[in-house]
SEDREN-391503 format. One record per residue (C-alpha): x, y, z; residue in three letters. Coordinates in steps of 0.25 Angstrom, whole numbers, padded with zeros to 4 digits, m for minus. Layout:
residues N
<rec px="X" py="Y" pz="Z" r="ala"/>
...
***
This chain:
residues 311
<rec px="m0006" py="m0073" pz="0125" r="met"/>
<rec px="m0020" py="m0081" pz="0125" r="ser"/>
<rec px="m0029" py="m0087" pz="0116" r="val"/>
<rec px="m0042" py="m0082" pz="0113" r="tyr"/>
<rec px="m0042" py="m0085" pz="0101" r="thr"/>
<rec px="m0042" py="m0101" pz="0097" r="lys"/>
<rec px="m0036" py="m0102" pz="0084" r="val"/>
<rec px="m0039" py="m0115" pz="0075" r="ala"/>
<rec px="m0026" py="m0121" pz="0067" r="ser"/>
<rec px="m0032" py="m0118" pz="0054" r="glu"/>
<rec px="m0033" py="m0105" pz="0057" r="gln"/>
<rec px="m0018" py="m0104" pz="0062" r="leu"/>
<rec px="m0015" py="m0110" pz="0050" r="val"/>
<rec px="m0022" py="m0101" pz="0041" r="glu"/>
<rec px="m0016" py="m0088" pz="0049" r="phe"/>
<rec px="m0003" py="m0094" pz="0047" r="leu"/>
<rec px="m0003" py="m0094" pz="0031" r="lys"/>
<rec px="m0001" py="m0080" pz="0031" r="his"/>
<rec px="0011" py="m0082" pz="0038" r="tyr"/>
<rec px="0026" py="m0088" pz="0032" r="ser"/>
<rec px="0027" py="m0096" pz="0044" r="val"/>
<rec px="0025" py="m0111" pz="0041" r="gly"/>
<rec px="0014" py="m0121" pz="0044" r="gln"/>
<rec px="0006" py="m0123" pz="0058" r="leu"/>
<rec px="0013" py="m0131" pz="0066" r="val"/>
<rec px="0005" py="m0129" pz="0080" r="ser"/>
<rec px="m0001" py="m0118" pz="0087" r="tyr"/>
<rec px="m0005" py="m0117" pz="0103" r="lys"/>
<rec px="m0011" py="m0106" pz="0110" r="gly"/>
<rec px="m0004" py="m0097" pz="0121" r="ile"/>
<rec px="m0010" py="m0095" pz="0134" r="ser"/>
<rec px="m0002" py="m0085" pz="0141" r="ala"/>
<rec px="m0006" py="m0070" pz="0139" r="gly"/>
<rec px="m0019" py="m0063" pz="0139" r="ile"/>
<rec px="m0020" py="m0054" pz="0125" r="glu"/>
<rec px="m0020" py="m0060" pz="0113" r="asn"/>
<rec px="m0021" py="m0076" pz="0106" r="thr"/>
<rec px="m0009" py="m0081" pz="0105" r="asn"/>
<rec px="m0003" py="m0095" pz="0100" r="tyr"/>
<rec px="0010" py="m0103" pz="0098" r="phe"/>
<rec px="0011" py="m0106" pz="0083" r="val"/>
<rec px="0022" py="m0116" pz="0077" r="asp"/>
<rec px="0024" py="m0118" pz="0062" r="thr"/>
<rec px="0034" py="m0125" pz="0055" r="asp"/>
<rec px="0041" py="m0114" pz="0053" r="gln"/>
<rec px="0043" py="m0107" pz="0067" r="ser"/>
<rec px="0033" py="m0103" pz="0079" r="arg"/>
<rec px="0024" py="m0091" pz="0083" r="phe"/>
<rec px="0016" py="m0084" pz="0092" r="val"/>
<rec px="0001" py="m0081" pz="0084" r="leu"/>
<rec px="m0006" py="m0070" pz="0092" r="thr"/>
<rec px="m0019" py="m0068" pz="0089" r="ile"/>
<rec px="m0024" py="m0053" pz="0094" r="phe"/>
<rec px="m0038" py="m0052" pz="0101" r="glu"/>
<rec px="m0038" py="m0037" pz="0104" r="his"/>
<rec px="m0030" py="m0030" pz="0095" r="his"/>
<rec px="m0034" py="m0024" pz="0082" r="gln"/>
<rec px="m0026" py="m0028" pz="0070" r="pro"/>
<rec px="m0023" py="m0013" pz="0068" r="ser"/>
<rec px="m0015" py="m0012" pz="0082" r="glu"/>
<rec px="m0008" py="m0025" pz="0080" r="leu"/>
<rec px="0001" py="m0020" pz="0071" r="gly"/>
<rec px="0010" py="m0012" pz="0081" r="tyr"/>
<rec px="0011" py="m0024" pz="0090" r="phe"/>
<rec px="0018" py="m0033" pz="0079" r="leu"/>
<rec px="0025" py="m0021" pz="0074" r="asn"/>
<rec px="0032" py="m0019" pz="0087" r="ile"/>
<rec px="0036" py="m0033" pz="0087" r="met"/>
<rec px="0042" py="m0033" pz="0074" r="ala"/>
<rec px="0048" py="m0019" pz="0077" r="phe"/>
<rec px="0055" py="m0024" pz="0090" r="met"/>
<rec px="0060" py="m0036" pz="0084" r="ala"/>
<rec px="0066" py="m0028" pz="0072" r="asp"/>
<rec px="0073" py="m0020" pz="0084" r="asn"/>
<rec px="0079" py="m0032" pz="0091" r="gly"/>
<rec px="0068" py="m0034" pz="0102" r="ile"/>
<rec px="0064" py="m0048" pz="0102" r="pro"/>
<rec px="0050" py="m0049" pz="0100" r="thr"/>
<rec px="0040" py="m0059" pz="0094" r="ala"/>
<rec px="0042" py="m0056" pz="0080" r="leu"/>
<rec px="0029" py="m0056" pz="0072" r="pro"/>
<rec px="0027" py="m0064" pz="0060" r="gln"/>
<rec px="0023" py="m0056" pz="0048" r="pro"/>
<rec px="0012" py="m0063" pz="0038" r="asn"/>
<rec px="0012" py="m0065" pz="0024" r="asn"/>
<rec px="0009" py="m0051" pz="0021" r="ser"/>
<rec px="0019" py="m0045" pz="0030" r="gly"/>
<rec px="0010" py="m0042" pz="0042" r="gly"/>
<rec px="0011" py="m0046" pz="0056" r="phe"/>
<rec px="m0004" py="m0047" pz="0058" r="leu"/>
<rec px="m0013" py="m0057" pz="0053" r="gly"/>
<rec px="m0027" py="m0063" pz="0057" r="glu"/>
<rec px="m0031" py="m0076" pz="0064" r="leu"/>
<rec px="m0045" py="m0080" pz="0069" r="cys"/>
<rec px="m0051" py="m0064" pz="0064" r="gly"/>
<rec px="m0040" py="m0059" pz="0075" r="lys"/>
<rec px="m0027" py="m0052" pz="0071" r="pro"/>
<rec px="m0014" py="m0060" pz="0074" r="ala"/>
<rec px="0001" py="m0061" pz="0073" r="thr"/>
<rec px="0010" py="m0073" pz="0073" r="leu"/>
<rec px="0025" py="m0071" pz="0079" r="val"/>
<rec px="0037" py="m0078" pz="0081" r="ala"/>
<rec px="0037" py="m0086" pz="0093" r="arg"/>
<rec px="0050" py="m0083" pz="0102" r="leu"/>
<rec px="0059" py="m0093" pz="0109" r="ser"/>
<rec px="0060" py="m0092" pz="0125" r="gly"/>
<rec px="0049" py="m0091" pz="0134" r="gln"/>
<rec px="0040" py="m0081" pz="0142" r="thr"/>
<rec px="0044" py="m0078" pz="0155" r="leu"/>
<rec px="0036" py="m0080" pz="0170" r="thr"/>
<rec px="0047" py="m0076" pz="0180" r="phe"/>
<rec px="0059" py="m0069" pz="0172" r="pro"/>
<rec px="0072" py="m0068" pz="0177" r="thr"/>
<rec px="0080" py="m0056" pz="0181" r="leu"/>
<rec px="0089" py="m0056" pz="0169" r="pro"/>
<rec px="0076" py="m0059" pz="0159" r="gln"/>
<rec px="0069" py="m0046" pz="0165" r="cys"/>
<rec px="0082" py="m0039" pz="0161" r="gln"/>
<rec px="0084" py="m0043" pz="0147" r="val"/>
<rec px="0067" py="m0041" pz="0146" r="met"/>
<rec px="0068" py="m0027" pz="0152" r="ala"/>
<rec px="0081" py="m0023" pz="0143" r="ala"/>
<rec px="0073" py="m0028" pz="0131" r="thr"/>
<rec px="0061" py="m0018" pz="0135" r="leu"/>
<rec px="0069" py="m0007" pz="0135" r="ala"/>
<rec px="0075" py="m0011" pz="0120" r="arg"/>
<rec px="0060" py="m0013" pz="0117" r="phe"/>
<rec px="0057" py="0000" pz="0122" r="his"/>
<rec px="0069" py="0008" pz="0115" r="lys"/>
<rec px="0065" py="0001" pz="0101" r="val"/>
<rec px="0052" py="0003" pz="0104" r="gly"/>
<rec px="0051" py="0018" pz="0104" r="ser"/>
<rec px="0055" py="0018" pz="0090" r="lys"/>
<rec px="0044" py="0009" pz="0086" r="phe"/>
<rec px="0035" py="0019" pz="0077" r="ala"/>
<rec px="0020" py="0014" pz="0078" r="glu"/>
<rec px="0013" py="0017" pz="0092" r="phe"/>
<rec px="0003" py="0010" pz="0100" r="arg"/>
<rec px="m0003" py="0015" pz="0114" r="pro"/>
<rec px="m0003" py="0009" pz="0127" r="asn"/>
<rec px="m0017" py="0003" pz="0127" r="asp"/>
<rec px="m0015" py="m0002" pz="0142" r="arg"/>
<rec px="m0011" py="0012" pz="0147" r="asp"/>
<rec px="m0018" py="0019" pz="0159" r="ile"/>
<rec px="m0031" py="0021" pz="0151" r="leu"/>
<rec px="m0032" py="0006" pz="0149" r="trp"/>
<rec px="m0029" py="0005" pz="0164" r="ala"/>
<rec px="m0041" py="0014" pz="0166" r="glu"/>
<rec px="m0050" py="0009" pz="0157" r="glu"/>
<rec px="m0047" py="m0005" pz="0162" r="thr"/>
<rec px="m0049" py="m0002" pz="0176" r="phe"/>
<rec px="m0063" py="0003" pz="0172" r="lys"/>
<rec px="m0066" py="m0009" pz="0166" r="leu"/>
<rec px="m0062" py="m0020" pz="0177" r="ile"/>
<rec px="m0067" py="m0011" pz="0189" r="ser"/>
<rec px="m0078" py="m0016" pz="0194" r="gln"/>
<rec px="m0072" py="m0030" pz="0194" r="arg"/>
<rec px="m0061" py="m0026" pz="0203" r="leu"/>
<rec px="m0059" py="m0027" pz="0217" r="thr"/>
<rec px="m0060" py="m0015" pz="0226" r="ala"/>
<rec px="m0043" py="m0015" pz="0228" r="asp"/>
<rec px="m0041" py="m0018" pz="0214" r="gln"/>
<rec px="m0048" py="m0006" pz="0210" r="tyr"/>
<rec px="m0042" py="0004" pz="0219" r="ser"/>
<rec px="m0027" py="m0002" pz="0214" r="leu"/>
<rec px="m0031" py="0000" pz="0200" r="ile"/>
<rec px="m0038" py="0013" pz="0203" r="ala"/>
<rec px="m0026" py="0020" pz="0210" r="asp"/>
<rec px="m0017" py="0013" pz="0202" r="glu"/>
<rec px="m0023" py="0020" pz="0189" r="ile"/>
<rec px="m0025" py="0033" pz="0196" r="ala"/>
<rec px="m0009" py="0033" pz="0197" r="tyr"/>
<rec px="m0006" py="0030" pz="0182" r="gln"/>
<rec px="m0014" py="0040" pz="0178" r="gln"/>
<rec px="m0003" py="0049" pz="0182" r="ala"/>
<rec px="0007" py="0044" pz="0175" r="ile"/>
<rec px="0012" py="0050" pz="0162" r="asp"/>
<rec px="0016" py="0038" pz="0155" r="trp"/>
<rec px="0019" py="0044" pz="0142" r="gln"/>
<rec px="0029" py="0054" pz="0148" r="ala"/>
<rec px="0038" py="0041" pz="0148" r="leu"/>
<rec px="0046" py="0036" pz="0138" r="pro"/>
<rec px="0037" py="0027" pz="0128" r="gln"/>
<rec px="0040" py="0016" pz="0117" r="ser"/>
<rec px="0034" py="0003" pz="0112" r="val"/>
<rec px="0032" py="m0004" pz="0125" r="ile"/>
<rec px="0028" py="m0018" pz="0126" r="his"/>
<rec px="0016" py="m0016" pz="0137" r="ala"/>
<rec px="0015" py="m0030" pz="0142" r="asp"/>
<rec px="0030" py="m0036" pz="0143" r="leu"/>
<rec px="0028" py="m0047" pz="0154" r="phe"/>
<rec px="0036" py="m0060" pz="0156" r="thr"/>
<rec px="0028" py="m0068" pz="0145" r="asp"/>
<rec px="0029" py="m0057" pz="0133" r="asn"/>
<rec px="0044" py="m0060" pz="0132" r="ala"/>
<rec px="0052" py="m0074" pz="0129" r="met"/>
<rec px="0065" py="m0076" pz="0134" r="phe"/>
<rec px="0076" py="m0088" pz="0132" r="asp"/>
<rec px="0082" py="m0087" pz="0145" r="gly"/>
<rec px="0086" py="m0074" pz="0148" r="glu"/>
<rec px="0085" py="m0071" pz="0133" r="thr"/>
<rec px="0074" py="m0063" pz="0128" r="leu"/>
<rec px="0068" py="m0069" pz="0115" r="thr"/>
<rec px="0057" py="m0059" pz="0113" r="gly"/>
<rec px="0045" py="m0050" pz="0119" r="ile"/>
<rec px="0030" py="m0055" pz="0115" r="ile"/>
<rec px="0016" py="m0049" pz="0114" r="asp"/>
<rec px="0019" py="m0035" pz="0110" r="leu"/>
<rec px="0004" py="m0033" pz="0110" r="tyr"/>
<rec px="0002" py="m0023" pz="0121" r="tyr"/>
<rec px="0015" py="m0016" pz="0115" r="ala"/>
<rec px="0012" py="0000" pz="0114" r="cys"/>
<rec px="0019" py="0015" pz="0117" r="gln"/>
<rec px="0022" py="0017" pz="0132" r="gly"/>
<rec px="0031" py="0019" pz="0140" r="ala"/>
<rec px="0043" py="0010" pz="0142" r="cys"/>
<rec px="0041" py="0012" pz="0157" r="leu"/>
<rec px="0027" py="0006" pz="0158" r="tyr"/>
<rec px="0033" py="m0006" pz="0148" r="asp"/>
<rec px="0044" py="m0008" pz="0158" r="leu"/>
<rec px="0036" py="m0009" pz="0170" r="ala"/>
<rec px="0027" py="m0019" pz="0163" r="val"/>
<rec px="0039" py="m0028" pz="0160" r="met"/>
<rec px="0044" py="m0026" pz="0175" r="val"/>
<rec px="0030" py="m0029" pz="0182" r="asn"/>
<rec px="0029" py="m0043" pz="0176" r="asp"/>
<rec px="0045" py="m0046" pz="0175" r="trp"/>
<rec px="0050" py="m0042" pz="0187" r="cys"/>
<rec px="0038" py="m0047" pz="0196" r="arg"/>
<rec px="0039" py="m0058" pz="0206" r="asp"/>
<rec px="0028" py="m0069" pz="0209" r="glu"/>
<rec px="0023" py="m0060" pz="0220" r="met"/>
<rec px="0019" py="m0047" pz="0210" r="his"/>
<rec px="0031" py="m0039" pz="0215" r="gln"/>
<rec px="0043" py="m0034" pz="0206" r="leu"/>
<rec px="0056" py="m0039" pz="0210" r="lys"/>
<rec px="0065" py="m0027" pz="0211" r="pro"/>
<rec px="0078" py="m0033" pz="0207" r="glu"/>
<rec px="0070" py="m0037" pz="0194" r="phe"/>
<rec px="0064" py="m0024" pz="0192" r="val"/>
<rec px="0077" py="m0016" pz="0195" r="ser"/>
<rec px="0085" py="m0024" pz="0185" r="lys"/>
<rec px="0074" py="m0026" pz="0175" r="thr"/>
<rec px="0075" py="m0009" pz="0175" r="leu"/>
<rec px="0088" py="m0009" pz="0174" r="phe"/>
<rec px="0089" py="m0019" pz="0164" r="ala"/>
<rec px="0079" py="m0010" pz="0156" r="tyr"/>
<rec px="0087" py="0004" pz="0157" r="gln"/>
<rec px="0100" py="m0002" pz="0151" r="gln"/>
<rec px="0092" py="m0002" pz="0138" r="ile"/>
<rec px="0082" py="0010" pz="0141" r="arg"/>
<rec px="0084" py="0019" pz="0153" r="gln"/>
<rec px="0072" py="0024" pz="0158" r="leu"/>
<rec px="0069" py="0037" pz="0161" r="thr"/>
<rec px="0069" py="0045" pz="0174" r="pro"/>
<rec px="0053" py="0048" pz="0171" r="gln"/>
<rec px="0052" py="0033" pz="0169" r="glu"/>
<rec px="0061" py="0029" pz="0182" r="leu"/>
<rec px="0049" py="0037" pz="0189" r="ala"/>
<rec px="0038" py="0031" pz="0183" r="cys"/>
<rec px="0043" py="0016" pz="0186" r="trp"/>
<rec px="0033" py="0012" pz="0197" r="pro"/>
<rec px="0022" py="0020" pz="0190" r="ala"/>
<rec px="0024" py="0011" pz="0177" r="ala"/>
<rec px="0024" py="m0002" pz="0187" r="leu"/>
<rec px="0013" py="0002" pz="0191" r="arg"/>
<rec px="0007" py="0006" pz="0178" r="met"/>
<rec px="0013" py="m0009" pz="0172" r="ala"/>
<rec px="0006" py="m0016" pz="0184" r="ala"/>
<rec px="m0007" py="m0009" pz="0182" r="leu"/>
<rec px="m0009" py="m0013" pz="0168" r="arg"/>
<rec px="m0007" py="m0027" pz="0170" r="phe"/>
<rec px="m0015" py="m0027" pz="0182" r="tyr"/>
<rec px="m0027" py="m0021" pz="0175" r="leu"/>
<rec px="m0025" py="m0029" pz="0163" r="ser"/>
<rec px="m0025" py="m0042" pz="0170" r="arg"/>
<rec px="m0038" py="m0037" pz="0180" r="leu"/>
<rec px="m0046" py="m0035" pz="0167" r="lys"/>
<rec px="m0042" py="m0049" pz="0161" r="asp"/>
<rec px="m0046" py="m0057" pz="0174" r="ala"/>
<rec px="m0059" py="m0049" pz="0175" r="ile"/>
<rec px="m0063" py="m0049" pz="0159" r="met"/>
<rec px="m0055" py="m0061" pz="0154" r="pro"/>
<rec px="m0056" py="m0064" pz="0139" r="arg"/>
<rec px="m0059" py="m0078" pz="0135" r="lys"/>
<rec px="m0049" py="m0086" pz="0128" r="gly"/>
<rec px="m0045" py="m0100" pz="0126" r="glu"/>
<rec px="m0032" py="m0098" pz="0133" r="met"/>
<rec px="m0032" py="m0085" pz="0141" r="thr"/>
<rec px="m0021" py="m0081" pz="0153" r="met"/>
<rec px="m0028" py="m0070" pz="0163" r="ile"/>
<rec px="m0016" py="m0064" pz="0171" r="lys"/>
<rec px="m0016" py="m0061" pz="0185" r="asn"/>
<rec px="m0020" py="m0047" pz="0188" r="pro"/>
<rec px="m0014" py="m0050" pz="0203" r="gln"/>
<rec px="0000" py="m0049" pz="0200" r="val"/>
<rec px="m0001" py="m0034" pz="0194" r="phe"/>
<rec px="m0010" py="m0031" pz="0206" r="glu"/>
<rec px="0001" py="m0034" pz="0217" r="asp"/>
<rec px="0012" py="m0028" pz="0206" r="leu"/>
<rec px="0004" py="m0015" pz="0205" r="leu"/>
<rec px="0001" py="m0014" pz="0220" r="val"/>
<rec px="0016" py="m0017" pz="0223" r="ser"/>
<rec px="0020" py="m0006" pz="0214" r="his"/>
<rec px="0010" py="0004" pz="0221" r="arg"/>
<rec px="0016" py="m0001" pz="0233" r="asn"/>
<rec px="0029" py="0002" pz="0230" r="his"/>
<rec px="0025" py="0016" pz="0224" r="ala"/>
<rec px="0018" py="0018" pz="0239" r="asp"/>
<rec px="0031" py="0015" pz="0245" r="gln"/>
<rec px="0040" py="0024" pz="0236" r="asp"/>
***
């Protein structure tokens, strides 16, 4: 969530006329996150989050918004998109596709507790079970092919150590058959800043704009890499084991998934290491932007690889 597109109050007032949400009271840009433009929007009826999509085409956005509505209908707490006066979830603002979703109570986390990790893991397991019944399909656009292309794009700007690390890890991941593992709709970006908590109660999952069809195990690894990580960019063993236990109380991992767990942690670290490197090397301009530190996932990837060497 960043602000790349500046919205004037007159433009927002006109946009809100297409919704039955009341009159604009106030709005404020959100700096956290990196992909789309986001604003908190308050009306005289309720509170919302406005998202303006900077990269996605209108034809592909229906998938994300339909997932959010589908999950909510199936008991998974998500930020519910608001229908406009025509019944659709998607509008246009500043010449770009935009949507309005209900603003959830609670707050995102910086250092989640173990109980919060367990709640998130159990909900993610339910998300995967429910998502296996979702009829629409979108491929993972942050897969190993994306990793190869991103590596080529930034390779000339990397240090020798970075280049060697990424090249070797991509070669390793190319041998993993992710399609052979259980598949579902996955969030693919379930970091601590994409879930809202009120104490130990999960009030909702947000920012499903990377959602796609993919390996459930990979999605779990993305979550664990962020939620169970300490300040030194290492995983906390107790958090990992108890988070996996909570997930498996709802959805049992298969023997094949258990065998691939170390590779999943590495693939999840590689994906975010590459995207953060790319954002740091090739930043996009915005009024308020956040570029996250790639060193976090470099350290984590190295740690995962070291543990693999020791096994």
